[in-house]
Each structure stands twice: as structure tokens, then as C-alpha cells.
Short mmCIF file of the C-alpha atoms (twelve columns), coordinates in Angstrom:
data_MODEL
# 
_entry.id   MODEL 
# 
loop_
_atom_site.group_PDB 
_atom_site.id 
_atom_site.type_symbol 
_atom_site.label_atom_id 
_atom_site.label_alt_id 
_atom_site.label_comp_id 
_atom_site.label_asym_id 
_atom_site.label_seq_id 
_atom_site.Cartn_x 
_atom_site.Cartn_y 
_atom_site.Cartn_z 
_atom_site.pdbx_PDB_model_num 
ATOM 1   C CA . UNK A 1   31.923  7.587   5.310   1 
ATOM 2   C CA . UNK A 2   33.717  10.998  3.776   1 
ATOM 3   C CA . UNK A 3   34.838  11.823  0.472   1 
ATOM 4   C CA . UNK A 4   38.216  13.899  -0.831  1 
ATOM 5   C CA . UNK A 5   35.532  16.259  -2.319  1 
ATOM 6   C CA . UNK A 6   32.582  17.550  -3.961  1 
ATOM 7   C CA . UNK A 7   30.330  19.131  -5.856  1 
ATOM 8   C CA . UNK A 8   29.056  22.269  -6.055  1 
ATOM 9   C CA . UNK A 9   25.354  22.676  -6.779  1 
ATOM 10  C CA . UNK A 10  23.368  25.518  -7.047  1 
ATOM 11  C CA . UNK A 11  19.979  25.638  -4.854  1 
ATOM 12  C CA . UNK A 12  17.776  27.465  -7.700  1 
ATOM 13  C CA . UNK A 13  18.901  25.303  -10.958 1 
ATOM 14  C CA . UNK A 14  19.769  21.985  -9.425  1 
ATOM 15  C CA . UNK A 15  22.756  21.836  -11.792 1 
ATOM 16  C CA . UNK A 16  25.871  20.625  -10.595 1 
ATOM 17  C CA . UNK A 17  28.853  22.946  -10.735 1 
ATOM 18  C CA . UNK A 18  32.664  22.141  -9.878  1 
ATOM 19  C CA . UNK A 19  34.158  23.582  -6.731  1 
ATOM 20  C CA . UNK A 20  35.889  23.419  -3.476  1 
ATOM 21  C CA . UNK A 21  33.806  25.760  -1.348  1 
ATOM 22  C CA . UNK A 22  31.367  22.678  -0.285  1 
ATOM 23  C CA . UNK A 23  32.904  19.956  1.389   1 
ATOM 24  C CA . UNK A 24  31.531  16.105  2.329   1 
ATOM 25  C CA . UNK A 25  31.226  15.750  5.329   1 
ATOM 26  C CA . UNK A 26  28.958  12.213  5.846   1 
ATOM 27  C CA . UNK A 27  28.046  9.857   3.102   1 
ATOM 28  C CA . UNK A 28  25.919  6.957   2.853   1 
ATOM 29  C CA . UNK A 29  23.455  4.923   0.303   1 
ATOM 30  C CA . UNK A 30  19.697  4.666   0.366   1 
ATOM 31  C CA . UNK A 31  16.683  4.609   -2.016  1 
ATOM 32  C CA . UNK A 32  15.404  7.939   -2.727  1 
ATOM 33  C CA . UNK A 33  11.722  9.009   -2.738  1 
ATOM 34  C CA . UNK A 34  9.537   12.056  -2.836  1 
ATOM 35  C CA . UNK A 35  5.584   12.458  -1.625  1 
ATOM 36  C CA . UNK A 36  3.339   12.857  -4.497  1 
ATOM 37  C CA . UNK A 37  2.571   16.148  -5.028  1 
ATOM 38  C CA . UNK A 38  -0.959  15.674  -6.305  1 
ATOM 39  C CA . UNK A 39  -2.107  13.290  -4.017  1 
ATOM 40  C CA . UNK A 40  0.391   14.380  -0.983  1 
ATOM 41  C CA . UNK A 41  -0.304  10.624  0.418   1 
ATOM 42  C CA . UNK A 42  1.826   8.311   -1.830  1 
ATOM 43  C CA . UNK A 43  5.548   8.151   -1.850  1 
ATOM 44  C CA . UNK A 44  7.165   8.416   -5.335  1 
ATOM 45  C CA . UNK A 45  10.646  6.557   -6.226  1 
ATOM 46  C CA . UNK A 46  12.792  9.388   -7.468  1 
ATOM 47  C CA . UNK A 47  15.966  7.029   -7.782  1 
ATOM 48  C CA . UNK A 48  15.455  2.928   -9.101  1 
ATOM 49  C CA . UNK A 49  18.051  1.926   -7.460  1 
ATOM 50  C CA . UNK A 50  20.211  2.897   -4.186  1 
ATOM 51  C CA . UNK A 51  22.258  5.864   -4.635  1 
ATOM 52  C CA . UNK A 52  24.327  7.831   -2.807  1 
ATOM 53  C CA . UNK A 53  23.591  10.254  -0.306  1 
ATOM 54  C CA . UNK A 54  25.718  13.182  1.436   1 
ATOM 55  C CA . UNK A 55  26.215  15.676  4.309   1 
ATOM 56  C CA . UNK A 56  27.979  18.961  2.290   1 
ATOM 57  C CA . UNK A 57  29.271  21.756  4.559   1 
ATOM 58  C CA . UNK A 58  29.574  25.071  2.500   1 
ATOM 59  C CA . UNK A 59  32.278  27.222  4.269   1 
ATOM 60  C CA . UNK A 60  31.560  30.465  2.281   1 
ATOM 61  C CA . UNK A 61  27.931  30.416  3.353   1 
ATOM 62  C CA . UNK A 62  28.370  28.624  6.591   1 
ATOM 63  C CA . UNK A 63  25.226  26.239  5.816   1 
ATOM 64  C CA . UNK A 64  24.792  22.753  5.609   1 
ATOM 65  C CA . UNK A 65  23.037  20.628  2.689   1 
ATOM 66  C CA . UNK A 66  21.728  16.809  1.794   1 
ATOM 67  C CA . UNK A 67  22.588  16.140  -1.773  1 
ATOM 68  C CA . UNK A 68  22.167  13.318  -4.028  1 
ATOM 69  C CA . UNK A 69  22.471  12.896  -7.277  1 
ATOM 70  C CA . UNK A 70  21.548  9.733   -10.040 1 
ATOM 71  C CA . UNK A 71  24.303  9.877   -12.558 1 
ATOM 72  C CA . UNK A 72  23.582  13.965  -14.134 1 
ATOM 73  C CA . UNK A 73  20.183  14.626  -12.022 1 
ATOM 74  C CA . UNK A 74  20.061  16.392  -9.014  1 
ATOM 75  C CA . UNK A 75  17.026  13.950  -7.090  1 
ATOM 76  C CA . UNK A 76  17.885  15.722  -3.538  1 
ATOM 77  C CA . UNK A 77  19.081  19.451  -3.110  1 
ATOM 78  C CA . UNK A 78  17.979  20.143  0.982   1 
ATOM 79  C CA . UNK A 79  19.014  22.877  2.879   1 
ATOM 80  C CA . UNK A 80  19.434  21.794  6.439   1 
ATOM 81  C CA . UNK A 81  17.639  24.753  8.785   1 
ATOM 82  C CA . UNK A 82  17.386  24.364  12.417  1 
ATOM 83  C CA . UNK A 83  13.060  24.002  12.055  1 
ATOM 84  C CA . UNK A 84  13.658  20.627  10.415  1 
ATOM 85  C CA . UNK A 85  12.789  17.371  12.090  1 
ATOM 86  C CA . UNK A 86  14.200  13.930  10.432  1 
ATOM 87  C CA . UNK A 87  11.356  11.176  11.253  1 
ATOM 88  C CA . UNK A 88  12.192  7.469   11.499  1 
ATOM 89  C CA . UNK A 89  8.355   5.913   10.268  1 
ATOM 90  C CA . UNK A 90  9.937   2.569   9.803   1 
ATOM 91  C CA . UNK A 91  12.912  0.253   10.710  1 
ATOM 92  C CA . UNK A 92  14.696  0.702   7.790   1 
ATOM 93  C CA . UNK A 93  12.900  4.089   6.470   1 
ATOM 94  C CA . UNK A 94  12.732  7.897   7.191   1 
ATOM 95  C CA . UNK A 95  11.573  11.298  6.110   1 
ATOM 96  C CA . UNK A 96  11.906  14.921  6.727   1 
ATOM 97  C CA . UNK A 97  10.295  18.151  5.177   1 
ATOM 98  C CA . UNK A 98  11.674  20.692  2.657   1 
ATOM 99  C CA . UNK A 99  9.740   23.831  2.665   1 
ATOM 100 C CA . UNK A 100 11.446  25.367  0.515   1 
ATOM 101 C CA . UNK A 101 11.239  22.757  -2.058  1 
ATOM 102 C CA . UNK A 102 8.055   21.994  -0.953  1 
ATOM 103 C CA . UNK A 103 8.083   18.856  -0.404  1 
ATOM 104 C CA . UNK A 104 8.703   15.654  1.526   1 
ATOM 105 C CA . UNK A 105 11.820  13.898  1.188   1 
ATOM 106 C CA . UNK A 106 12.161  9.707   2.059   1 
ATOM 107 C CA . UNK A 107 14.839  7.631   2.129   1 
ATOM 108 C CA . UNK A 108 14.518  3.708   2.494   1 
ATOM 109 C CA . UNK A 109 18.103  2.317   3.993   1 
ATOM 110 C CA . UNK A 110 19.227  -1.545  3.497   1 
ATOM 111 C CA . UNK A 111 19.883  -1.865  7.471   1 
ATOM 112 C CA . UNK A 112 18.238  -0.096  10.651  1 
ATOM 113 C CA . UNK A 113 22.147  0.940   11.947  1 
ATOM 114 C CA . UNK A 114 22.107  3.033   8.735   1 
ATOM 115 C CA . UNK A 115 19.216  4.845   9.131   1 
ATOM 116 C CA . UNK A 116 19.924  5.639   12.998  1 
ATOM 117 C CA . UNK A 117 23.836  6.865   11.580  1 
ATOM 118 C CA . UNK A 118 21.895  8.777   8.939   1 
ATOM 119 C CA . UNK A 119 19.523  10.517  12.007  1 
ATOM 120 C CA . UNK A 120 21.741  11.095  14.310  1 
ATOM 121 C CA . UNK A 121 23.760  12.882  11.500  1 
ATOM 122 C CA . UNK A 122 20.851  14.880  11.349  1 
ATOM 123 C CA . UNK A 123 20.594  15.990  14.523  1 
ATOM 124 C CA . UNK A 124 24.492  16.946  14.565  1 
ATOM 125 C CA . UNK A 125 23.986  19.237  11.526  1 
ATOM 126 C CA . UNK A 126 20.314  20.860  12.260  1 
ATOM 127 C CA . UNK A 127 22.201  21.642  15.315  1 
ATOM 128 C CA . UNK A 128 25.414  23.305  13.649  1 
ATOM 129 C CA . UNK A 129 22.779  25.087  11.758  1 
ATOM 130 C CA . UNK A 130 21.045  26.446  14.417  1 
ATOM 131 C CA . UNK A 131 24.731  27.714  16.110  1 
ATOM 132 C CA . UNK A 132 25.528  29.021  12.738  1 
ATOM 133 C CA . UNK A 133 22.242  31.341  12.235  1 
ATOM 134 C CA . UNK A 134 22.472  32.211  16.095  1 
ATOM 135 C CA . UNK A 135 26.276  33.594  15.379  1 
ATOM 136 C CA . UNK A 136 24.874  35.141  11.900  1 
ATOM 137 C CA . UNK A 137 22.429  37.126  13.654  1 
ATOM 138 C CA . UNK A 138 24.828  38.721  16.915  1 
ATOM 139 C CA . UNK A 139 27.579  39.598  13.904  1 
ATOM 140 C CA . UNK A 140 24.126  41.832  12.297  1 
ATOM 141 C CA . UNK A 141 23.622  43.211  15.608  1 
ATOM 142 C CA . UNK A 142 27.346  43.885  16.491  1 
ATOM 143 C CA . UNK A 143 27.456  45.411  12.987  1 
ATOM 144 C CA . UNK A 144 24.185  47.835  13.392  1 
ATOM 145 C CA . UNK A 145 25.698  48.704  16.809  1 
ATOM 146 C CA . UNK A 146 28.870  49.934  15.508  1 
ATOM 147 C CA . UNK A 147 27.311  51.313  12.914  1 
ATOM 148 C CA . UNK A 148 25.226  53.447  14.970  1 
ATOM 149 C CA . UNK A 149 28.315  54.740  17.113  1 
ATOM 150 C CA . UNK A 150 30.853  55.541  14.165  1 
ATOM 151 C CA . UNK A 151 27.741  57.533  13.152  1 
ATOM 152 C CA . UNK A 152 27.311  59.733  16.213  1 
ATOM 153 C CA . UNK A 153 31.204  59.809  16.385  1 
ATOM 154 C CA . UNK A 154 31.474  61.189  13.161  1 
ATOM 155 C CA . UNK A 155 28.788  64.084  13.497  1 
ATOM 156 C CA . UNK A 156 30.627  65.032  16.753  1 
ATOM 157 C CA . UNK A 157 34.132  65.249  14.725  1 
ATOM 158 C CA . UNK A 158 32.286  67.448  12.358  1 
ATOM 159 C CA . UNK A 159 30.993  69.957  14.761  1 
ATOM 160 C CA . UNK A 160 34.909  69.934  16.314  1 
ATOM 161 C CA . UNK A 161 36.179  70.468  12.938  1 
ATOM 162 C CA . UNK A 162 35.109  71.552  9.102   1 
ATOM 163 C CA . UNK A 163 38.241  70.796  7.271   1 
ATOM 164 C CA . UNK A 164 40.479  67.833  6.513   1 
ATOM 165 C CA . UNK A 165 40.973  64.561  4.739   1 
ATOM 166 C CA . UNK A 166 40.536  62.634  7.730   1 
ATOM 167 C CA . UNK A 167 37.012  63.801  8.520   1 
ATOM 168 C CA . UNK A 168 36.501  63.085  4.854   1 
ATOM 169 C CA . UNK A 169 37.432  59.483  5.165   1 
ATOM 170 C CA . UNK A 170 35.480  59.443  8.160   1 
ATOM 171 C CA . UNK A 171 32.120  60.404  6.168   1 
ATOM 172 C CA . UNK A 172 32.649  58.228  3.700   1 
ATOM 173 C CA . UNK A 173 32.695  55.320  6.195   1 
ATOM 174 C CA . UNK A 174 29.767  56.500  7.893   1 
ATOM 175 C CA . UNK A 175 27.570  56.737  5.043   1 
ATOM 176 C CA . UNK A 176 29.258  53.077  4.048   1 
ATOM 177 C CA . UNK A 177 28.007  51.629  7.592   1 
ATOM 178 C CA . UNK A 178 24.546  53.361  6.872   1 
ATOM 179 C CA . UNK A 179 24.016  52.047  3.305   1 
ATOM 180 C CA . UNK A 180 25.161  48.535  5.003   1 
ATOM 181 C CA . UNK A 181 22.677  48.536  8.489   1 
ATOM 182 C CA . UNK A 182 20.012  49.569  5.469   1 
ATOM 183 C CA . UNK A 183 20.549  46.484  3.530   1 
ATOM 184 C CA . UNK A 184 20.932  44.691  6.969   1 
ATOM 185 C CA . UNK A 185 17.346  45.612  8.456   1 
ATOM 186 C CA . UNK A 186 15.997  44.611  4.944   1 
ATOM 187 C CA . UNK A 187 17.713  41.655  4.840   1 
ATOM 188 C CA . UNK A 188 16.225  41.115  8.489   1 
ATOM 189 C CA . UNK A 189 12.567  42.179  7.575   1 
ATOM 190 C CA . UNK A 190 13.089  39.419  4.141   1 
ATOM 191 C CA . UNK A 191 14.183  36.300  6.526   1 
ATOM 192 C CA . UNK A 192 11.234  37.282  8.458   1 
ATOM 193 C CA . UNK A 193 8.971   36.860  5.818   1 
ATOM 194 C CA . UNK A 194 10.804  33.804  4.357   1 
ATOM 195 C CA . UNK A 195 10.253  32.180  8.180   1 
ATOM 196 C CA . UNK A 196 6.911   32.592  7.821   1 
ATOM 197 C CA . UNK A 197 6.505   31.031  4.560   1 
ATOM 198 C CA . UNK A 198 8.406   28.484  5.778   1 
ATOM 199 C CA . UNK A 199 6.549   28.087  8.953   1 
ATOM 200 C CA . UNK A 200 3.453   27.680  6.402   1 
ATOM 201 C CA . UNK A 201 4.630   25.125  4.292   1 
ATOM 202 C CA . UNK A 202 5.482   23.443  6.854   1 
ATOM 203 C CA . UNK A 203 2.534   23.352  8.275   1 
ATOM 204 C CA . UNK A 204 0.349   22.136  5.363   1 
ATOM 205 C CA . UNK A 205 3.248   19.543  4.854   1 
ATOM 206 C CA . UNK A 206 2.395   18.321  8.586   1 
ATOM 207 C CA . UNK A 207 -1.134  18.429  7.268   1 
ATOM 208 C CA . UNK A 208 -0.046  16.196  4.322   1 
ATOM 209 C CA . UNK A 209 1.757   13.447  6.770   1 
ATOM 210 C CA . UNK A 210 -1.143  13.498  8.716   1 
ATOM 211 C CA . UNK A 211 -3.594  12.771  6.042   1 
ATOM 212 C CA . UNK A 212 -1.251  9.745   4.713   1 
ATOM 213 C CA . UNK A 213 -1.461  8.294   7.951   1 
ATOM 214 C CA . UNK A 214 -5.558  8.501   8.131   1 
ATOM 215 C CA . UNK A 215 -5.245  6.907   5.086   1 
ATOM 216 C CA . UNK A 216 -2.934  4.407   6.142   1 
ATOM 217 C CA . UNK A 217 -5.451  3.739   8.736   1 
ATOM 218 C CA . UNK A 218 -8.162  3.332   6.456   1 
ATOM 219 C CA . UNK A 219 -6.836  0.676   4.590   1 
ATOM 220 C CA . UNK A 220 -5.947  -1.124  7.898   1 
ATOM 221 C CA . UNK A 221 -9.582  -0.695  8.350   1 
ATOM 222 C CA . UNK A 222 -10.492 -2.356  4.472   1 
ATOM 223 C CA . UNK A 223 -7.816  -4.975  4.734   1 
ATOM 224 C CA . UNK A 224 -10.023 -6.142  8.615   1 
ATOM 225 C CA . UNK A 225 -13.258 -6.176  6.748   1 
ATOM 226 C CA . UNK A 226 -11.700 -8.166  3.671   1 
ATOM 227 C CA . UNK A 227 -10.267 -10.518 6.003   1 
ATOM 228 C CA . UNK A 228 -13.495 -11.218 7.930   1 
ATOM 229 C CA . UNK A 229 -15.597 -11.044 4.081   1 
ATOM 230 C CA . UNK A 230 -12.703 -14.256 3.450   1 
ATOM 231 C CA . UNK A 231 -13.433 -16.169 6.793   1 
ATOM 232 C CA . UNK A 232 -17.088 -16.246 6.300   1 
ATOM 233 C CA . UNK A 233 -16.483 -17.675 2.586   1 
ATOM 234 C CA . UNK A 234 -14.245 -20.189 3.521   1 
ATOM 235 C CA . UNK A 235 -17.544 -20.837 6.325   1 
ATOM 236 C CA . UNK A 236 -19.582 -20.789 3.092   1 
ATOM 237 C CA . UNK A 237 -17.376 -23.291 1.233   1 
ATOM 238 C CA . UNK A 238 -17.095 -25.982 3.681   1 
ATOM 239 C CA . UNK A 239 -20.810 -25.878 3.649   1 
ATOM 240 C CA . UNK A 240 -21.035 -26.188 0.285   1 
ATOM 241 C CA . UNK A 241 -18.582 -28.882 0.754   1 
ATOM 242 C CA . UNK A 242 -21.234 -30.220 2.859   1 
ATOM 243 C CA . UNK A 243 -23.600 -30.272 0.310   1 
ATOM 244 C CA . UNK A 244 -21.443 -31.854 -1.712  1 
ATOM 245 C CA . UNK A 245 -21.359 -35.103 0.310   1 
ATOM 246 C CA . UNK A 246 -25.239 -34.987 0.474   1 
ATOM 247 C CA . UNK A 247 -24.854 -35.242 -3.222  1 
ATOM 248 C CA . UNK A 248 -22.823 -38.220 -2.902  1 
ATOM 249 C CA . UNK A 249 -24.832 -39.907 -0.401  1 
ATOM 250 C CA . UNK A 250 -27.708 -39.204 -3.006  1 
ATOM 251 C CA . UNK A 251 -25.301 -40.929 -5.727  1 
ATOM 252 C CA . UNK A 252 -25.198 -44.132 -3.717  1 
ATOM 253 C CA . UNK A 253 -28.528 -44.473 -2.999  1 
ATOM 254 C CA . UNK A 254 -29.703 -43.604 -6.445  1 
ATOM 255 C CA . UNK A 255 -26.889 -46.672 -7.254  1 
ATOM 256 C CA . UNK A 256 -29.134 -48.809 -4.656  1 
ATOM 257 C CA . UNK A 257 -32.627 -47.996 -6.570  1 
ATOM 258 C CA . UNK A 258 -30.830 -48.498 -10.035 1 
ATOM 259 C CA . UNK A 259 -29.832 -52.599 -8.673  1 
ATOM 260 C CA . UNK A 260 -33.320 -52.953 -6.317  1 
ATOM 261 C CA . UNK A 261 -35.473 -52.026 -9.993  1 
ATOM 262 C CA . UNK A 262 -32.667 -54.683 -12.102 1 
ATOM 263 C CA . UNK A 263 -33.797 -57.612 -9.403  1 
ATOM 264 C CA . UNK A 264 -37.419 -56.459 -9.748  1 
ATOM 265 C CA . UNK A 265 -37.179 -56.948 -13.478 1 
ATOM 266 C CA . UNK A 266 -35.750 -59.678 -12.635 1 
ATOM 267 C CA . UNK A 267 -38.787 -61.748 -10.568 1 
ATOM 268 C CA . UNK A 268 -40.840 -59.814 -13.295 1 
ATOM 269 C CA . UNK A 269 -39.200 -61.708 -16.245 1 
ATOM 270 C CA . UNK A 270 -39.216 -64.795 -13.863 1 
ATOM 271 C CA . UNK A 271 -43.257 -64.586 -13.157 1 
ATOM 272 C CA . UNK A 272 -43.388 -64.005 -17.092 1 
ATOM 273 C CA . UNK A 273 -41.620 -67.143 -18.036 1 
ATOM 274 C CA . UNK A 274 -43.874 -68.870 -15.480 1 
ATOM 275 C CA . UNK A 275 -46.850 -67.636 -17.007 1 
ATOM 276 C CA . UNK A 276 -45.946 -68.689 -20.417 1 
ATOM 277 C CA . UNK A 277 -45.232 -72.332 -18.249 1 
ATOM 278 C CA . UNK A 278 -48.872 -72.302 -16.708 1 
ATOM 279 C CA . UNK A 279 -50.927 -71.341 -20.441 1 
ATOM 280 C CA . UNK A 280 -48.810 -74.130 -21.979 1 
ATOM 281 C CA . UNK A 281 -49.968 -76.489 -19.569 1 
ATOM 282 C CA . UNK A 282 -53.437 -75.349 -19.991 1 
ATOM 283 C CA . UNK A 283 -53.423 -75.799 -23.231 1 
ATOM 284 C CA . UNK A 284 -51.895 -79.356 -23.580 1 
ATOM 285 C CA . UNK A 285 -54.251 -80.198 -20.638 1 
ATOM 286 C CA . UNK A 286 -57.832 -79.528 -21.740 1 
ATOM 287 C CA . UNK A 287 -59.428 -82.487 -19.344 1 
ATOM 288 C CA . UNK A 288 -57.705 -80.562 -16.476 1 
ATOM 289 C CA . UNK A 289 -60.663 -77.801 -16.452 1 
ATOM 290 C CA . UNK A 290 -60.720 -77.691 -12.776 1 
ATOM 291 C CA . UNK A 291 -56.682 -77.137 -12.863 1 
ATOM 292 C CA . UNK A 292 -56.928 -74.814 -15.656 1 
ATOM 293 C CA . UNK A 293 -58.852 -72.308 -13.358 1 
ATOM 294 C CA . UNK A 294 -57.097 -72.587 -10.733 1 
ATOM 295 C CA . UNK A 295 -53.864 -71.596 -13.076 1 
ATOM 296 C CA . UNK A 296 -55.910 -69.135 -14.282 1 
ATOM 297 C CA . UNK A 297 -56.541 -67.739 -10.879 1 
ATOM 298 C CA . UNK A 298 -53.078 -68.136 -10.431 1 
ATOM 299 C CA . UNK A 299 -52.344 -66.452 -13.445 1 
ATOM 300 C CA . UNK A 300 -54.466 -63.091 -12.651 1 
ATOM 301 C CA . UNK A 301 -52.839 -63.276 -9.561  1 
ATOM 302 C CA . UNK A 302 -49.425 -63.344 -11.114 1 
ATOM 303 C CA . UNK A 303 -50.967 -60.490 -13.645 1 
ATOM 304 C CA . UNK A 304 -51.405 -58.394 -10.733 1 
ATOM 305 C CA . UNK A 305 -48.854 -58.600 -8.525  1 
ATOM 306 C CA . UNK A 306 -46.639 -57.648 -12.432 1 
ATOM 307 C CA . UNK A 307 -48.544 -54.729 -12.331 1 
ATOM 308 C CA . UNK A 308 -47.967 -53.868 -8.792  1 
ATOM 309 C CA . UNK A 309 -44.056 -54.414 -9.682  1 
ATOM 310 C CA . UNK A 310 -44.441 -52.455 -12.749 1 
ATOM 311 C CA . UNK A 311 -46.151 -49.515 -10.445 1 
ATOM 312 C CA . UNK A 312 -43.280 -50.165 -8.004  1 
ATOM 313 C CA . UNK A 313 -40.717 -50.124 -11.006 1 
ATOM 314 C CA . UNK A 314 -42.566 -46.671 -12.251 1 
ATOM 315 C CA . UNK A 315 -42.387 -45.078 -8.477  1 
ATOM 316 C CA . UNK A 316 -38.949 -45.813 -8.809  1 
ATOM 317 C CA . UNK A 317 -37.664 -44.232 -11.943 1 
ATOM 318 C CA . UNK A 318 -40.093 -41.246 -10.749 1 
ATOM 319 C CA . UNK A 319 -37.563 -41.465 -7.280  1 
ATOM 320 C CA . UNK A 320 -34.828 -41.162 -9.697  1 
ATOM 321 C CA . UNK A 321 -35.665 -38.693 -11.643 1 
ATOM 322 C CA . UNK A 322 -36.552 -36.422 -9.164  1 
ATOM 323 C CA . UNK A 323 -33.196 -37.488 -7.597  1 
ATOM 324 C CA . UNK A 324 -31.304 -36.588 -10.701 1 
ATOM 325 C CA . UNK A 325 -32.917 -33.202 -10.522 1 
ATOM 326 C CA . UNK A 326 -31.662 -32.467 -7.689  1 
ATOM 327 C CA . UNK A 327 -28.368 -33.383 -8.484  1 
ATOM 328 C CA . UNK A 328 -28.593 -31.313 -11.004 1 
ATOM 329 C CA . UNK A 329 -29.791 -28.426 -9.188  1 
ATOM 330 C CA . UNK A 330 -27.255 -28.596 -6.313  1 
ATOM 331 C CA . UNK A 331 -24.452 -28.428 -9.320  1 
ATOM 332 C CA . UNK A 332 -25.993 -25.469 -11.292 1 
ATOM 333 C CA . UNK A 333 -26.116 -23.055 -7.215  1 
ATOM 334 C CA . UNK A 334 -22.118 -24.790 -6.786  1 
ATOM 335 C CA . UNK A 335 -21.134 -23.669 -10.208 1 
ATOM 336 C CA . UNK A 336 -22.465 -19.894 -9.488  1 
ATOM 337 C CA . UNK A 337 -21.374 -20.164 -5.762  1 
ATOM 338 C CA . UNK A 338 -17.760 -20.593 -7.168  1 
ATOM 339 C CA . UNK A 339 -17.898 -18.181 -10.084 1 
ATOM 340 C CA . UNK A 340 -18.917 -15.779 -7.056  1 
ATOM 341 C CA . UNK A 341 -15.992 -16.959 -5.122  1 
ATOM 342 C CA . UNK A 342 -13.260 -16.902 -7.600  1 
ATOM 343 C CA . UNK A 343 -14.075 -12.886 -8.547  1 
ATOM 344 C CA . UNK A 344 -14.019 -12.438 -4.155  1 
ATOM 345 C CA . UNK A 345 -10.841 -14.363 -3.964  1 
ATOM 346 C CA . UNK A 346 -9.477  -12.435 -7.392  1 
ATOM 347 C CA . UNK A 347 -10.490 -8.535  -5.407  1 
ATOM 348 C CA . UNK A 348 -8.578  -9.978  -2.095  1 
ATOM 349 C CA . UNK A 349 -5.287  -10.587 -4.373  1 
ATOM 350 C CA . UNK A 350 -5.832  -7.335  -5.822  1 
ATOM 351 C CA . UNK A 351 -6.113  -5.814  -2.514  1 
ATOM 352 C CA . UNK A 352 -3.297  -7.883  -1.033  1 
ATOM 353 C CA . UNK A 353 -1.307  -6.389  -3.706  1 
ATOM 354 C CA . UNK A 354 -2.622  -2.812  -3.219  1 
ATOM 355 C CA . UNK A 355 -1.585  -3.423  0.494   1 
ATOM 356 C CA . UNK A 356 1.544   -4.838  -0.098  1 
ATOM 357 C CA . UNK A 357 2.801   -1.619  -2.503  1 
ATOM 358 C CA . UNK A 358 1.632   0.859   0.135   1 
ATOM 359 C CA . UNK A 359 3.933   -1.258  3.153   1 
ATOM 360 C CA . UNK A 360 6.705   -1.274  0.622   1 
ATOM 361 C CA . UNK A 361 6.321   2.203   -0.241  1 
ATOM 362 C CA . UNK A 362 6.101   3.194   3.201   1 
# 
């Protein structure tokens, strides 16, 4: 995609100046990110939404730049050099390091096809920048050789003739060429220093990218550990559910014990009724002393049975109390474990959100 005209951006201030020396040669839309200057690991969004990203060609300087403007703010102003490399880090995300801006730019596209087109254009512009640099160096060398030859010819002419306007003009031209040669040599030294600075900055950015990759590997390991912990907690939950089933069985057993106690109490009431009847008979029939003695023995036997039944009732009540105590104890343990489990699950959700954010940034 191409537009009819383009802005002229100052590489120093980043202000937008209208002009026609730069023309857009390729335009697309993407979400723009920059590497965090403090951590050199995390991506910081430079735009809230997808913005226009364009390749511009500067006819006067014979250079190429990637430019993106969000409203009145310039968020990308990166001059393409032969040393730059555009890297695809995912199906829809790519990045490149700009040593002059001392940062790393990242672009998130809506489709893999847009990313591929942008990467192909980057390689094309990078090659064009390399050819432009080589051509510029050839011009400098040619100018330097021509300047030296002109200087020698001018010296020979001065020896042959010491007068005339043509000699004066030639001498002036030689002086200009000498000045141009001196400036060219100074520019070459300046470019060499700048190239070394760019190499050092590129090395730092490469190290930052390697640290970012190591951080991603560490997050993956932590995620694996949390996943194992989650599996262990699920196994523990299964165990607790089994314990809850056991508690339900204890409750059922307690219910059966209660029914048995009610039966024993009913039997005890019947024995008491029978004992009352026997006592009445002993009062009504005093003449039957022998029978009274027999009734007395039977009464004593019934009282012993009653005592045994009361002992059984007390034993059953004791068993019920112990069962209730165990049930309360299991409930307390279950409640404590569920509280710990809720905390672990919250930590796991927080970790997943952090991991999802990292995946989205990448």
C-alpha cells in the first residue's frame, strides 16, 4: 500500500514538518511496542490501538526510515541501516533493534500475512540502504583521488607559469578540493566512531533480548511447577472427598445406634411396666408368699437386666459422643484445608493472569 505524500520528520527532535523530500514506499497498520528501558525485558505499548506504520525514502539523503505517528506524537522514527535485523518472534509479532534510538521496537499485526509483507519490505529496504552506503563510499573515494590529482597538476602548472588568471582560478579550486578532502576524512573518522558505537549498542540490545528469552524460560518452568502443585492439590481434594464419604458412613452408623438406643429404651419401659405389675401382684396376694419370693427373684433378675441395659445405653451414648467428636475434628481439618486450597487457587489464578499477559506482550 502506498500514499500520495508523506511527512518530513526531524531525527533529533521527532517533530513533524511538512515537506516533499520523503515519500512513503510501503504502509501498513500494527500495534506498536517498545522495550522497557529499565528492565530491558518487558514490552511497553506505545499506542493504544493499531496505527499506521510506513517506510519512507529520503531522496536528498538517499536513506530509508520507518515512521509511525499516533495523533501528534511520533512513536517510531527509525533510520534503516545495513546492520539492522528484523526478527519474527511469533506468527503475528516482529521486532528490530535501533541502536541510534537505544531501544527495541516491536510490531503486533492482525495477520501473519501482514507480518510477512513487512519483513520482506524490511529486507528490501535494508539491501537498498547497503547499496546506498557502498555507493556513497565510492563517491568519497573518487572525490578524494580526483582532489589529489588536481593538487599535483596545480603544482606542476605553478612551476611552469607563475602568472595568469587561469592559474589563480586553478589554485582556488585546489584549495577547495583540499578542504573537501579534509572534511571527508573527518567524516570518515566520525562515521567509524559512530559505527563502533552502534555495534556496542547492538551488543547491549542483543544481551537484553537474550535476558528476555531467559526470563520467558523461567516463567515456563514456574508454570510447570504450579501445574504439578495443582495436580497434587487435586489429588488431595480427592482424598478429602473420600474422607467426607467416610464421615457420611459414620453418620449413618450413628443413626443406627440411635435407633438401637430407642429400642432398648422401649424394652426398658416394658420391663418397668412388668416390674410394676409384679409388685402389684405381690401386694394383692399376700398369701402366695412362695410366689412372692419367686416374683422377687424375677424382679431382681429384671433389675439386673435393667442395669445391664442402662450400661449398654451409657456405652452407646459414649460411642455416639466419640463419633460426634471425630466428626467435628474432621470438619475442622476439612475447613482448614479448604482455606489453604482457596489461597493456592488464587495464587494460581494470579500466576495464570501474569503468564497470559506475558504471552499477549510477546
